[in-house]
N, CA, C, O and the ligand as a Tripos MOL2 file, in Angstrom:
@<TRIPOS>MOLECULE
protein
  285   283    72     0     0
PROTEIN
NO_CHARGES

@<TRIPOS>ATOM
      1 N           0.8420   -1.1880    0.0000 N.3       1 MET1
      2 CA          0.0000    0.0000    0.0000 C.3       1 MET1
      3 C           0.8790    1.2390    0.0000 C.2       1 MET1
      4 O           1.9800    1.2560    0.5500 O.2       1 MET1
      5 N           0.3480    2.2800   -0.6410 N.am      2 LYS2
      6 CA          1.1320    3.5000   -0.7370 C.3       2 LYS2
      7 C           0.3190    4.6540   -0.1780 C.2       2 LYS2
      8 O          -0.8820    4.7580   -0.4230 O.2       2 LYS2
      9 N           0.9790    5.5140    0.5710 N.am      3 THR3
     10 CA          0.2900    6.6950    1.0620 C.3       3 THR3
     11 C           1.1510    7.9250    0.8320 C.2       3 THR3
     12 O           2.3720    7.8340    0.7050 O.2       3 THR3
     13 N           0.4970    9.0650    0.7810 N.am      4 ILE4
     14 CA          1.1990   10.3160    0.5610 C.3       4 ILE4
     15 C           1.0850   11.1760    1.8100 C.2       4 ILE4
     16 O          -0.0060   11.3840    2.3410 O.2       4 ILE4
     17 N           2.2130   11.6640    2.2670 N.am      5 LEU5
     18 CA          2.2090   12.6280    3.3600 C.3       5 LEU5
     19 C           2.8400   13.9140    2.8430 C.2       5 LEU5
     20 O           3.4510   13.9430    1.7750 O.2       5 LEU5
     21 N           2.6790   14.9550    3.6120 N.am      6 ARG6
     22 CA          3.2240   16.2230    3.1840 C.3       6 ARG6
     23 C           3.8500   16.9390    4.3790 C.2       6 ARG6
     24 O           3.3180   16.9150    5.4890 O.2       6 ARG6
     25 N           4.9750   17.5680    4.1270 N.am      7 SER7
     26 CA          5.6150   18.3470    5.1730 C.3       7 SER7
     27 C           6.0040   19.6970    4.5990 C.2       7 SER7
     28 O           6.4450   19.7840    3.4530 O.2       7 SER7
     29 N           5.8440   20.7360    5.3800 N.am      8 SER8
     30 CA          6.1850   22.0800    4.8970 C.3       8 SER8
     31 C           7.5130   22.5490    5.4700 C.2       8 SER8
     32 O           7.8950   23.7050    5.2860 O.2       8 SER8
     33 N           8.2130   21.6680    6.1570 N.am      9 GLU9
     34 CA          9.4250   22.1010    6.8690 C.3       9 GLU9
     35 C          10.7280   21.5740    6.2770 C.2       9 GLU9
     36 O          11.7580   21.5620    6.9510 O.2       9 GLU9
     37 N          10.6860   21.1420    5.0270 N.am     10 LEU10
     38 CA         11.9090   20.6170    4.4260 C.3      10 LEU10
     39 C          12.7250   21.7700    3.8670 C.2      10 LEU10
     40 O          12.2950   22.4490    2.9350 O.2      10 LEU10
     41 N          13.8980   21.9880    4.4360 N.am     11 SER11
     42 CA         14.6590   23.1440    3.9990 C.3      11 SER11
     43 C          15.9570   22.7940    3.2990 C.2      11 SER11
     44 O          16.5690   23.6680    2.6850 O.2      11 SER11
     45 N          16.3970   21.5540    3.3680 N.am     12 CYS12
     46 CA         17.6290   21.2000    2.6720 C.3      12 CYS12
     47 C          17.6780   19.6890    2.4480 C.2      12 CYS12
     48 O          16.9010   18.9490    3.0520 O.2      12 CYS12
     49 N          18.5830   19.2280    1.5870 N.am     13 PRO13
     50 CA         18.6290   17.7970    1.2600 C.3      13 PRO13
     51 C          18.8750   16.8880    2.4560 C.2      13 PRO13
     52 O          18.4780   15.7230    2.4210 O.2      13 PRO13
     53 N          19.5020   17.3690    3.4900 N.am     14 SER14
     54 CA         19.7380   16.4740    4.6290 C.3      14 SER14
     55 C          18.4390   16.1740    5.3680 C.2      14 SER14
     56 O          18.3240   15.1320    6.0130 O.2      14 SER14
     57 N          17.4580   17.0750    5.2840 N.am     15 CYS15
     58 CA         16.1420   16.7970    5.8430 C.3      15 CYS15
     59 C          15.5550   15.5720    5.1570 C.2      15 CYS15
     60 O          14.9810   14.6970    5.8060 O.2      15 CYS15
     61 N          15.7060   15.5200    3.8390 N.am     16 ILE16
     62 CA         15.1690   14.4120    3.0660 C.3      16 ILE16
     63 C          15.8040   13.1050    3.4950 C.2      16 ILE16
     64 O          15.1120   12.1190    3.7470 O.2      16 ILE16
     65 N          17.1240   13.1050    3.5760 N.am     17 ALA17
     66 CA         17.8420   11.8970    3.9680 C.3      17 ALA17
     67 C          17.4100   11.4390    5.3510 C.2      17 ALA17
     68 O          17.2400   10.2450    5.6010 O.2      17 ALA17
     69 N          17.2340   12.4000    6.2430 N.am     18 LYS18
     70 CA         16.8660   12.0600    7.6140 C.3      18 LYS18
     71 C          15.4700   11.4450    7.6760 C.2      18 LYS18
     72 O          15.2610   10.4440    8.3610 O.2      18 LYS18
     73 N          14.5270   12.0340    6.9710 N.am     19 ILE19
     74 CA         13.1570   11.5150    6.9770 C.3      19 ILE19
     75 C          13.0880   10.1580    6.2900 C.2      19 ILE19
     76 O          12.4530    9.2350    6.7990 O.2      19 ILE19
     77 N          13.7430   10.0330    5.1290 N.am     20 GLU20
     78 CA         13.7070    8.7480    4.4240 C.3      20 GLU20
     79 C          14.3170    7.6570    5.2870 C.2      20 GLU20
     80 O          13.8020    6.5400    5.3380 O.2      20 GLU20
     81 N          15.3970    7.9730    5.9550 N.am     21 LYS21
     82 CA         16.0790    6.9780    6.7720 C.3      21 LYS21
     83 C          15.1970    6.5410    7.9450 C.2      21 LYS21
     84 O          15.0920    5.3510    8.2400 O.2      21 LYS21
     85 N          14.5630    7.5140    8.6120 N.am     22 SER22
     86 CA         13.7660    7.1320    9.7790 C.3      22 SER22
     87 C          12.5210    6.3480    9.3630 C.2      22 SER22
     88 O          12.0880    5.4420   10.0760 O.2      22 SER22
     89 N          11.9430    6.6970    8.2030 N.am     23 LEU23
     90 CA         10.7800    5.9330    7.7380 C.3      23 LEU23
     91 C          11.1750    4.5150    7.3400 C.2      23 LEU23
     92 O          10.4970    3.5470    7.6870 O.2      23 LEU23
     93 N          12.2880    4.4070    6.6040 N.am     24 LYS24
     94 CA         12.7160    3.0800    6.1320 C.3      24 LYS24
     95 C          13.1290    2.1770    7.2820 C.2      24 LYS24
     96 O          13.1190    0.9540    7.1440 O.2      24 LYS24
     97 N          13.4890    2.7600    8.4050 N.am     25 SER25
     98 CA         13.9050    1.9290    9.5380 C.3      25 SER25
     99 C          12.7080    1.3110   10.2580 C.2      25 SER25
    100 O          12.8750    0.4410   11.1130 O.2      25 SER25
    101 N          11.5000    1.7620    9.9110 N.am     26 LEU26
    102 CA         10.3040    1.2180   10.5540 C.3      26 LEU26
    103 C           9.9740   -0.1700   10.0260 C.2      26 LEU26
    104 O          10.0880   -0.4430    8.8310 O.2      26 LEU26
    105 N           9.5650   -1.0340   10.9390 N.am     27 ASP27
    106 CA          9.0890   -2.3420   10.5410 C.3      27 ASP27
    107 C           7.7980   -2.1610    9.7390 C.2      27 ASP27
    108 O           6.8600   -1.5280   10.2230 O.2      27 ASP27
    109 N           7.7370   -2.7000    8.5340 N.am     28 GLY28
    110 CA          6.5250   -2.5930    7.7320 C.3      28 GLY28
    111 C           6.6140   -1.5660    6.6170 C.2      28 GLY28
    112 O           5.7540   -1.5290    5.7370 O.2      28 GLY28
    113 N           7.6470   -0.7330    6.6440 N.am     29 VAL29
    114 CA          7.8340    0.2330    5.5610 C.3      29 VAL29
    115 C           8.7930   -0.3400    4.5380 C.2      29 VAL29
    116 O           9.9180   -0.7100    4.8740 O.2      29 VAL29
    117 N           8.3510   -0.4170    3.2820 N.am     30 THR30
    118 CA          9.2040   -1.0020    2.2520 C.3      30 THR30
    119 C           9.9490    0.0510    1.4430 C.2      30 THR30
    120 O          11.0260   -0.2090    0.9060 O.2      30 THR30
    121 N           9.3590    1.2490    1.3610 N.am     31 ASN31
    122 CA         10.0860    2.2910    0.6370 C.3      31 ASN31
    123 C           9.5650    3.6610    1.0570 C.2      31 ASN31
    124 O           8.3940    3.8060    1.4070 O.2      31 ASN31
    125 N          10.4310    4.6530    1.0210 N.am     32 ALA32
    126 CA         10.0350    6.0220    1.3440 C.3      32 ALA32
    127 C          10.8030    6.9660    0.4380 C.2      32 ALA32
    128 O          12.0150    6.8420    0.2640 O.2      32 ALA32
    129 N          10.0700    7.9140   -0.1370 N.am     33 ARG33
    130 CA         10.7190    8.8640   -1.0200 C.3      33 ARG33
    131 C          10.1950   10.2590   -0.7400 C.2      33 ARG33
    132 O           8.9850   10.4820   -0.7320 O.2      33 ARG33
    133 N          11.0900   11.1840   -0.5140 N.am     34 VAL34
    134 CA         10.7180   12.5610   -0.2130 C.3      34 VAL34
    135 C          11.0720   13.4440   -1.4010 C.2      34 VAL34
    136 O          12.1810   13.3850   -1.9340 O.2      34 VAL34
    137 N          10.1080   14.2620   -1.8030 N.am     35 HIS35
    138 CA         10.3430   15.2060   -2.8930 C.3      35 HIS35
    139 C          10.5850   16.5790   -2.2920 C.2      35 HIS35
    140 O           9.6870   17.2070   -1.7310 O.2      35 HIS35
    141 N          11.8070   17.0170   -2.4240 N.am     36 PHE36
    142 CA         12.2480   18.2280   -1.7510 C.3      36 PHE36
    143 C          11.4380   19.4670   -2.1440 C.2      36 PHE36
    144 O          11.0380   20.2450   -1.2790 O.2      36 PHE36
    145 N          11.1980   19.6490   -3.4280 N.am     37 THR37
    146 CA         10.5690   20.8830   -3.8800 C.3      37 THR37
    147 C           9.1020   20.9970   -3.4740 C.2      37 THR37
    148 O           8.5970   22.0980   -3.2540 O.2      37 THR37
    149 N           8.4230   19.8560   -3.3750 N.am     38 THR38
    150 CA          6.9970   19.9030   -3.0650 C.3      38 THR38
    151 C           6.6820   19.5420   -1.6230 C.2      38 THR38
    152 O           5.5770   19.8010   -1.1470 O.2      38 THR38
    153 N           7.6390   18.9480   -0.9250 N.am     39 GLY39
    154 CA          7.3660   18.4980    0.4370 C.3      39 GLY39
    155 C           6.5360   17.2340    0.4850 C.2      39 GLY39
    156 O           5.9980   16.8600    1.5270 O.2      39 GLY39
    157 N           6.4420   16.5860   -0.6590 N.am     40 ARG40
    158 CA          5.6390   15.3680   -0.7780 C.3      40 ARG40
    159 C           6.4500   14.1630   -0.3160 C.2      40 ARG40
    160 O           7.6040   13.9870   -0.7080 O.2      40 ARG40
    161 N           5.8360   13.3470    0.5120 N.am     41 ILE41
    162 CA          6.5250   12.1760    1.0520 C.3      41 ILE41
    163 C           5.7190   10.9310    0.6730 C.2      41 ILE41
    164 O           4.6130   10.7230    1.1710 O.2      41 ILE41
    165 N           6.2810   10.1140   -0.2070 N.am     42 GLU42
    166 CA          5.6090    8.8950   -0.6340 C.3      42 GLU42
    167 C           6.1320    7.7190    0.1780 C.2      42 GLU42
    168 O           7.3370    7.4780    0.2450 O.2      42 GLU42
    169 N           5.2070    6.9950    0.7900 N.am     43 VAL43
    170 CA          5.6160    5.8710    1.6220 C.3      43 VAL43
    171 C           4.8940    4.6070    1.1740 C.2      43 VAL43
    172 O           3.6660    4.5760    1.0930 O.2      43 VAL43
    173 N           5.6600    3.5800    0.8890 N.am     44 GLU44
    174 CA          5.0780    2.2670    0.6240 C.3      44 GLU44
    175 C           5.2030    1.4430    1.8910 C.2      44 GLU44
    176 O           6.2880    1.3070    2.4560 O.2      44 GLU44
    177 N           4.0860    0.8970    2.3270 N.am     45 TYR45
    178 CA          4.1060    0.2160    3.6180 C.3      45 TYR45
    179 C           3.0730   -0.8970    3.6630 C.2      45 TYR45
    180 O           2.1780   -0.9830    2.8220 O.2      45 TYR45
    181 N           3.2240   -1.7370    4.6600 N.am     46 ASN46
    182 CA          2.2830   -2.8260    4.8980 C.3      46 ASN46
    183 C           1.3470   -2.3980    6.0260 C.2      46 ASN46
    184 O           1.7670   -2.3080    7.1790 O.2      46 ASN46
    185 N           0.0630   -2.1290    5.6930 N.am     47 PRO47
    186 CA         -0.8660   -1.6110    6.7080 C.3      47 PRO47
    187 C          -1.1380   -2.5970    7.8380 C.2      47 PRO47
    188 O          -1.6630   -2.2110    8.8830 O.2      47 PRO47
    189 N          -0.7860   -3.8610    7.6410 N.am     48 ASP48
    190 CA         -0.9380   -4.8250    8.7290 C.3      48 ASP48
    191 C           0.1380   -4.6530    9.7920 C.2      48 ASP48
    192 O          -0.0100   -5.1210   10.9210 O.2      48 ASP48
    193 N           1.2140   -3.9830    9.4250 N.am     49 ARG49
    194 CA          2.3520   -3.8930   10.3400 C.3      49 ARG49
    195 C           2.6240   -2.4820   10.8440 C.2      49 ARG49
    196 O           3.2340   -2.3010   11.8980 O.2      49 ARG49
    197 N           2.1740   -1.4870   10.0940 N.am     50 VAL50
    198 CA          2.4270   -0.1180   10.5350 C.3      50 VAL50
    199 C           1.2760    0.7660   10.0610 C.2      50 VAL50
    200 O           0.7360    0.5540    8.9760 O.2      50 VAL50
    201 N           0.8990    1.7600   10.8740 N.am     51 SER51
    202 CA         -0.2240    2.6200   10.5220 C.3      51 SER51
    203 C           0.2800    3.9900   10.0650 C.2      51 SER51
    204 O           1.4330    4.3510   10.2990 O.2      51 SER51
    205 N          -0.6070    4.7450    9.4070 N.am     52 THR52
    206 CA         -0.2060    6.0860    8.9820 C.3      52 THR52
    207 C           0.0770    6.9770   10.1900 C.2      52 THR52
    208 O           0.9000    7.8890   10.1130 O.2      52 THR52
    209 N          -0.6070    6.7130   11.3060 N.am     53 ASP53
    210 CA         -0.3240    7.4760   12.5220 C.3      53 ASP53
    211 C           1.1320    7.3210   12.9400 C.2      53 ASP53
    212 O           1.7800    8.2800   13.3600 O.2      53 ASP53
    213 N           1.6320    6.0980   12.8160 N.am     54 VAL54
    214 CA          3.0330    5.8420   13.1750 C.3      54 VAL54
    215 C           3.9690    6.5350   12.1840 C.2      54 VAL54
    216 O           5.0180    7.0480   12.5730 O.2      54 VAL54
    217 N           3.5930    6.5490   10.9190 N.am     55 LEU55
    218 CA          4.4160    7.2280    9.9160 C.3      55 LEU55
    219 C           4.5390    8.7110   10.2480 C.2      55 LEU55
    220 O           5.6270    9.2870   10.2190 O.2      55 LEU55
    221 N           3.3850    9.3160   10.5660 N.am     56 VAL56
    222 CA          3.3830   10.7460   10.9050 C.3      56 VAL56
    223 C           4.2030   10.9950   12.1690 C.2      56 VAL56
    224 O           4.9850   11.9440   12.2380 O.2      56 VAL56
    225 N           4.0180   10.1390   13.1580 N.am     57 LYS57
    226 CA          4.7370   10.3040   14.4200 C.3      57 LYS57
    227 C           6.2490   10.1770   14.2170 C.2      57 LYS57
    228 O           7.0340   10.9000   14.8320 O.2      57 LYS57
    229 N           6.6340    9.2600   13.3590 N.am     58 THR58
    230 CA          8.0610    9.0500   13.0930 C.3      58 THR58
    231 C           8.6890   10.2920   12.4720 C.2      58 THR58
    232 O           9.8010   10.6830   12.8270 O.2      58 THR58
    233 N           7.9630   10.9070   11.5410 N.am     59 ILE59
    234 CA          8.4720   12.1290   10.9160 C.3      59 ILE59
    235 C           8.5400   13.2510   11.9490 C.2      59 ILE59
    236 O           9.4940   14.0290   11.9650 O.2      59 ILE59
    237 N           7.5280   13.3300   12.8070 N.am     60 ARG60
    238 CA          7.5320   14.3580   13.8620 C.3      60 ARG60
    239 C           8.6910   14.1360   14.8200 C.2      60 ARG60
    240 O           9.3590   15.0840   15.2330 O.2      60 ARG60
    241 N           8.9230   12.8800   15.1670 N.am     61 ASP61
    242 CA         10.0350   12.5640   16.0700 C.3      61 ASP61
    243 C          11.3790   12.9460   15.4470 C.2      61 ASP61
    244 O          12.3270   13.2860   16.1550 O.2      61 ASP61
    245 N          11.4480   12.8850   14.1120 N.am     62 ALA62
    246 CA         12.6790   13.2700   13.4230 C.3      62 ALA62
    247 C          12.8300   14.7910   13.3820 C.2      62 ALA62
    248 O          13.8920   15.2990   13.0220 O.2      62 ALA62
    249 N          11.7650   15.5240   13.7500 N.am     63 GLY63
    250 CA         11.8720   16.9680   13.8600 C.3      63 GLY63
    251 C          11.0910   17.7680   12.8260 C.2      63 GLY63
    252 O          11.3140   18.9680   12.6730 O.2      63 GLY63
    253 N          10.1710   17.1080   12.1110 N.am     64 TYR64
    254 CA          9.4460   17.8040   11.0480 C.3      64 TYR64
    255 C           7.9500   17.6100   11.1750 C.2      64 TYR64
    256 O           7.4990   16.5740   11.6640 O.2      64 TYR64
    257 N           7.1780   18.5840   10.7450 N.am     65 ASN65
    258 CA          5.7370   18.3970   10.7300 C.3      65 ASN65
    259 C           5.3670   17.4820    9.5620 C.2      65 ASN65
    260 O           6.1320   17.3270    8.6090 O.2      65 ASN65
    261 N           4.2040   16.8920    9.6540 N.am     66 ALA66
    262 CA          3.7400   16.0260    8.5640 C.3      66 ALA66
    263 C           2.2530   15.8000    8.7050 C.2      66 ALA66
    264 O           1.7230   15.6860    9.8100 O.2      66 ALA66
    265 N           1.5840   15.7360    7.5530 N.am     67 THR67
    266 CA          0.1810   15.3870    7.5530 C.3      67 THR67
    267 C          -0.0770   14.4130    6.4210 C.2      67 THR67
    268 O           0.6240   14.4150    5.4090 O.2      67 THR67
    269 N          -1.0860   13.5860    6.6020 N.am     68 VAL68
    270 CA         -1.4980   12.6920    5.5300 C.3      68 VAL68
    271 C          -2.3340   13.5130    4.5550 C.2      68 VAL68
    272 O          -3.1910   14.2970    4.9640 O.2      68 VAL68
    273 N          -2.0800   13.3280    3.2790 N.am     69 THR69
    274 CA         -2.8200   14.1030    2.2950 C.3      69 THR69
    275 C          -3.4050   13.1890    1.2390 C.2      69 THR69
    276 O          -2.9010   12.0900    1.0070 O.2      69 THR69
    277 N          -4.4530   13.6390    0.6110 N.am     70 ALA70
    278 CA         -5.1430   12.8010   -0.3650 C.3      70 ALA70
    279 C          -4.5240   12.9040   -1.7560 C.2      70 ALA70
    280 O          -4.9160   12.1630   -2.6580 O.2      70 ALA70
    281 N          -3.5660   13.8050   -1.9440 N.am     71 PHE71
    282 CA         -2.9900   13.9630   -3.2800 C.3      71 PHE71
    283 C          -1.4880   14.1110   -3.2360 C.2      71 PHE71
    284 O          -0.8510   14.2530   -4.2790 O.2      71 PHE71
    285 CU         17.6350   20.1520    6.2220 Cu       72 CU72
@<TRIPOS>BOND
     1     1     2 1
     2     2     3 1
     3     3     4 2
     4     3     5 am
     5     5     6 1
     6     6     7 1
     7     7     8 2
     8     7     9 am
     9     9    10 1
    10    10    11 1
    11    11    12 2
    12    11    13 am
    13    13    14 1
    14    14    15 1
    15    15    16 2
    16    15    17 am
    17    17    18 1
    18    18    19 1
    19    19    20 2
    20    19    21 am
    21    21    22 1
    22    22    23 1
    23    23    24 2
    24    23    25 am
    25    25    26 1
    26    26    27 1
    27    27    28 2
    28    27    29 am
    29    29    30 1
    30    30    31 1
    31    31    32 2
    32    31    33 am
    33    33    34 1
    34    34    35 1
    35    35    36 2
    36    35    37 am
    37    37    38 1
    38    38    39 1
    39    39    40 2
    40    39    41 am
    41    41    42 1
    42    42    43 1
    43    43    44 2
    44    43    45 am
    45    45    46 1
    46    46    47 1
    47    47    48 2
    48    47    49 am
    49    49    50 1
    50    50    51 1
    51    51    52 2
    52    51    53 am
    53    53    54 1
    54    54    55 1
    55    55    56 2
    56    55    57 am
    57    57    58 1
    58    58    59 1
    59    59    60 2
    60    59    61 am
    61    61    62 1
    62    62    63 1
    63    63    64 2
    64    63    65 am
    65    65    66 1
    66    66    67 1
    67    67    68 2
    68    67    69 am
    69    69    70 1
    70    70    71 1
    71    71    72 2
    72    71    73 am
    73    73    74 1
    74    74    75 1
    75    75    76 2
    76    75    77 am
    77    77    78 1
    78    78    79 1
    79    79    80 2
    80    79    81 am
    81    81    82 1
    82    82    83 1
    83    83    84 2
    84    83    85 am
    85    85    86 1
    86    86    87 1
    87    87    88 2
    88    87    89 am
    89    89    90 1
    90    90    91 1
    91    91    92 2
    92    91    93 am
    93    93    94 1
    94    94    95 1
    95    95    96 2
    96    95    97 am
    97    97    98 1
    98    98    99 1
    99    99   100 2
   100    99   101 am
   101   101   102 1
   102   102   103 1
   103   103   104 2
   104   103   105 am
   105   105   106 1
   106   106   107 1
   107   107   108 2
   108   107   109 am
   109   109   110 1
   110   110   111 1
   111   111   112 2
   112   111   113 am
   113   113   114 1
   114   114   115 1
   115   115   116 2
   116   115   117 am
   117   117   118 1
   118   118   119 1
   119   119   120 2
   120   119   121 am
   121   121   122 1
   122   122   123 1
   123   123   124 2
   124   123   125 am
   125   125   126 1
   126   126   127 1
   127   127   128 2
   128   127   129 am
   129   129   130 1
   130   130   131 1
   131   131   132 2
   132   131   133 am
   133   133   134 1
   134   134   135 1
   135   135   136 2
   136   135   137 am
   137   137   138 1
   138   138   139 1
   139   139   140 2
   140   139   141 am
   141   141   142 1
   142   142   143 1
   143   143   144 2
   144   143   145 am
   145   145   146 1
   146   146   147 1
   147   147   148 2
   148   147   149 am
   149   149   150 1
   150   150   151 1
   151   151   152 2
   152   151   153 am
   153   153   154 1
   154   154   155 1
   155   155   156 2
   156   155   157 am
   157   157   158 1
   158   158   159 1
   159   159   160 2
   160   159   161 am
   161   161   162 1
   162   162   163 1
   163   163   164 2
   164   163   165 am
   165   165   166 1
   166   166   167 1
   167   167   168 2
   168   167   169 am
   169   169   170 1
   170   170   171 1
   171   171   172 2
   172   171   173 am
   173   173   174 1
   174   174   175 1
   175   175   176 2
   176   175   177 am
   177   177   178 1
   178   178   179 1
   179   179   180 2
   180   179   181 am
   181   181   182 1
   182   182   183 1
   183   183   184 2
   184   183   185 am
   185   185   186 1
   186   186   187 1
   187   187   188 2
   188   187   189 am
   189   189   190 1
   190   190   191 1
   191   191   192 2
   192   191   193 am
   193   193   194 1
   194   194   195 1
   195   195   196 2
   196   195   197 am
   197   197   198 1
   198   198   199 1
   199   199   200 2
   200   199   201 am
   201   201   202 1
   202   202   203 1
   203   203   204 2
   204   203   205 am
   205   205   206 1
   206   206   207 1
   207   207   208 2
   208   207   209 am
   209   209   210 1
   210   210   211 1
   211   211   212 2
   212   211   213 am
   213   213   214 1
   214   214   215 1
   215   215   216 2
   216   215   217 am
   217   217   218 1
   218   218   219 1
   219   219   220 2
   220   219   221 am
   221   221   222 1
   222   222   223 1
   223   223   224 2
   224   223   225 am
   225   225   226 1
   226   226   227 1
   227   227   228 2
   228   227   229 am
   229   229   230 1
   230   230   231 1
   231   231   232 2
   232   231   233 am
   233   233   234 1
   234   234   235 1
   235   235   236 2
   236   235   237 am
   237   237   238 1
   238   238   239 1
   239   239   240 2
   240   239   241 am
   241   241   242 1
   242   242   243 1
   243   243   244 2
   244   243   245 am
   245   245   246 1
   246   246   247 1
   247   247   248 2
   248   247   249 am
   249   249   250 1
   250   250   251 1
   251   251   252 2
   252   251   253 am
   253   253   254 1
   254   254   255 1
   255   255   256 2
   256   255   257 am
   257   257   258 1
   258   258   259 1
   259   259   260 2
   260   259   261 am
   261   261   262 1
   262   262   263 1
   263   263   264 2
   264   263   265 am
   265   265   266 1
   266   266   267 1
   267   267   268 2
   268   267   269 am
   269   269   270 1
   270   270   271 1
   271   271   272 2
   272   271   273 am
   273   273   274 1
   274   274   275 1
   275   275   276 2
   276   275   277 am
   277   277   278 1
   278   278   279 1
   279   279   280 2
   280   279   281 am
   281   281   282 1
   282   282   283 1
   283   283   284 2
@<TRIPOS>SUBSTRUCTURE
     1 MET1         2 RESIDUE 1 A MET
     2 LYS2         6 RESIDUE 1 A LYS
     3 THR3        10 RESIDUE 1 A THR
     4 ILE4        14 RESIDUE 1 A ILE
     5 LEU5        18 RESIDUE 1 A LEU
     6 ARG6        22 RESIDUE 1 A ARG
     7 SER7        26 RESIDUE 1 A SER
     8 SER8        30 RESIDUE 1 A SER
     9 GLU9        34 RESIDUE 1 A GLU
    10 LEU10       38 RESIDUE 1 A LEU
    11 SER11       42 RESIDUE 1 A SER
    12 CYS12       46 RESIDUE 1 A CYS
    13 PRO13       50 RESIDUE 1 A PRO
    14 SER14       54 RESIDUE 1 A SER
    15 CYS15       58 RESIDUE 1 A CYS
    16 ILE16       62 RESIDUE 1 A ILE
    17 ALA17       66 RESIDUE 1 A ALA
    18 LYS18       70 RESIDUE 1 A LYS
    19 ILE19       74 RESIDUE 1 A ILE
    20 GLU20       78 RESIDUE 1 A GLU
    21 LYS21       82 RESIDUE 1 A LYS
    22 SER22       86 RESIDUE 1 A SER
    23 LEU23       90 RESIDUE 1 A LEU
    24 LYS24       94 RESIDUE 1 A LYS
    25 SER25       98 RESIDUE 1 A SER
    26 LEU26      102 RESIDUE 1 A LEU
    27 ASP27      106 RESIDUE 1 A ASP
    28 GLY28      110 RESIDUE 1 A GLY
    29 VAL29      114 RESIDUE 1 A VAL
    30 THR30      118 RESIDUE 1 A THR
    31 ASN31      122 RESIDUE 1 A ASN
    32 ALA32      126 RESIDUE 1 A ALA
    33 ARG33      130 RESIDUE 1 A ARG
    34 VAL34      134 RESIDUE 1 A VAL
    35 HIS35      138 RESIDUE 1 A HIS
    36 PHE36      142 RESIDUE 1 A PHE
    37 THR37      146 RESIDUE 1 A THR
    38 THR38      150 RESIDUE 1 A THR
    39 GLY39      154 RESIDUE 1 A GLY
    40 ARG40      158 RESIDUE 1 A ARG
    41 ILE41      162 RESIDUE 1 A ILE
    42 GLU42      166 RESIDUE 1 A GLU
    43 VAL43      170 RESIDUE 1 A VAL
    44 GLU44      174 RESIDUE 1 A GLU
    45 TYR45      178 RESIDUE 1 A TYR
    46 ASN46      182 RESIDUE 1 A ASN
    47 PRO47      186 RESIDUE 1 A PRO
    48 ASP48      190 RESIDUE 1 A ASP
    49 ARG49      194 RESIDUE 1 A ARG
    50 VAL50      198 RESIDUE 1 A VAL
    51 SER51      202 RESIDUE 1 A SER
    52 THR52      206 RESIDUE 1 A THR
    53 ASP53      210 RESIDUE 1 A ASP
    54 VAL54      214 RESIDUE 1 A VAL
    55 LEU55      218 RESIDUE 1 A LEU
    56 VAL56      222 RESIDUE 1 A VAL
    57 LYS57      226 RESIDUE 1 A LYS
    58 THR58      230 RESIDUE 1 A THR
    59 ILE59      234 RESIDUE 1 A ILE
    60 ARG60      238 RESIDUE 1 A ARG
    61 ASP61      242 RESIDUE 1 A ASP
    62 ALA62      246 RESIDUE 1 A ALA
    63 GLY63      250 RESIDUE 1 A GLY
    64 TYR64      254 RESIDUE 1 A TYR
    65 ASN65      258 RESIDUE 1 A ASN
    66 ALA66      262 RESIDUE 1 A ALA
    67 THR67      266 RESIDUE 1 A THR
    68 VAL68      270 RESIDUE 1 A VAL
    69 THR69      274 RESIDUE 1 A THR
    70 ALA70      278 RESIDUE 1 A ALA
    71 PHE71      282 RESIDUE 1 A PHE
    72 CU72       285 GROUP 0 **** ****
Protein backbone atom coordinates (compact mmCIF):
# COMPACT_ATOMS: atom_id res chain seq x y z
CA MET A 1 0.00 0.00 0.00
CA LYS A 2 1.13 3.50 -0.74
CA THR A 3 0.29 6.69 1.06
CA ILE A 4 1.20 10.32 0.56
CA LEU A 5 2.21 12.63 3.36
CA ARG A 6 3.22 16.22 3.18
CA SER A 7 5.62 18.35 5.17
CA SER A 8 6.19 22.08 4.90
CA GLU A 9 9.43 22.10 6.87
CA LEU A 10 11.91 20.62 4.43
CA SER A 11 14.66 23.14 4.00
CA CYS A 12 17.63 21.20 2.67
CA PRO A 13 18.63 17.80 1.26
CA SER A 14 19.74 16.47 4.63
CA CYS A 15 16.14 16.80 5.84
CA ILE A 16 15.17 14.41 3.07
CA ALA A 17 17.84 11.90 3.97
CA LYS A 18 16.87 12.06 7.61
CA ILE A 19 13.16 11.51 6.98
CA GLU A 20 13.71 8.75 4.42
CA LYS A 21 16.08 6.98 6.77
CA SER A 22 13.77 7.13 9.78
CA LEU A 23 10.78 5.93 7.74
CA LYS A 24 12.72 3.08 6.13
CA SER A 25 13.91 1.93 9.54
CA LEU A 26 10.30 1.22 10.55
CA ASP A 27 9.09 -2.34 10.54
CA GLY A 28 6.52 -2.59 7.73
CA VAL A 29 7.83 0.23 5.56
CA THR A 30 9.20 -1.00 2.25
CA ASN A 31 10.09 2.29 0.64
CA ALA A 32 10.04 6.02 1.34
CA ARG A 33 10.72 8.86 -1.02
CA VAL A 34 10.72 12.56 -0.21
CA HIS A 35 10.34 15.21 -2.89
CA PHE A 36 12.25 18.23 -1.75
CA THR A 37 10.57 20.88 -3.88
CA THR A 38 7.00 19.90 -3.06
CA GLY A 39 7.37 18.50 0.44
CA ARG A 40 5.64 15.37 -0.78
CA ILE A 41 6.52 12.18 1.05
CA GLU A 42 5.61 8.90 -0.63
CA VAL A 43 5.62 5.87 1.62
CA GLU A 44 5.08 2.27 0.62
CA TYR A 45 4.11 0.22 3.62
CA ASN A 46 2.28 -2.83 4.90
CA PRO A 47 -0.87 -1.61 6.71
CA ASP A 48 -0.94 -4.83 8.73
CA ARG A 49 2.35 -3.89 10.34
CA VAL A 50 2.43 -0.12 10.53
CA SER A 51 -0.22 2.62 10.52
CA THR A 52 -0.21 6.09 8.98
CA ASP A 53 -0.32 7.48 12.52
CA VAL A 54 3.03 5.84 13.17
CA LEU A 55 4.42 7.23 9.92
CA VAL A 56 3.38 10.75 10.91
CA LYS A 57 4.74 10.30 14.42
CA THR A 58 8.06 9.05 13.09
CA ILE A 59 8.47 12.13 10.92
CA ARG A 60 7.53 14.36 13.86
CA ASP A 61 10.03 12.56 16.07
CA ALA A 62 12.68 13.27 13.42
CA GLY A 63 11.87 16.97 13.86
CA TYR A 64 9.45 17.80 11.05
CA ASN A 65 5.74 18.40 10.73
CA ALA A 66 3.74 16.03 8.56
CA THR A 67 0.18 15.39 7.55
CA VAL A 68 -1.50 12.69 5.53
CA THR A 69 -2.82 14.10 2.30
CA ALA A 70 -5.14 12.80 -0.37
CA PHE A 71 -2.99 13.96 -3.28
CU1 LIG B 1 17.64 20.15 6.22
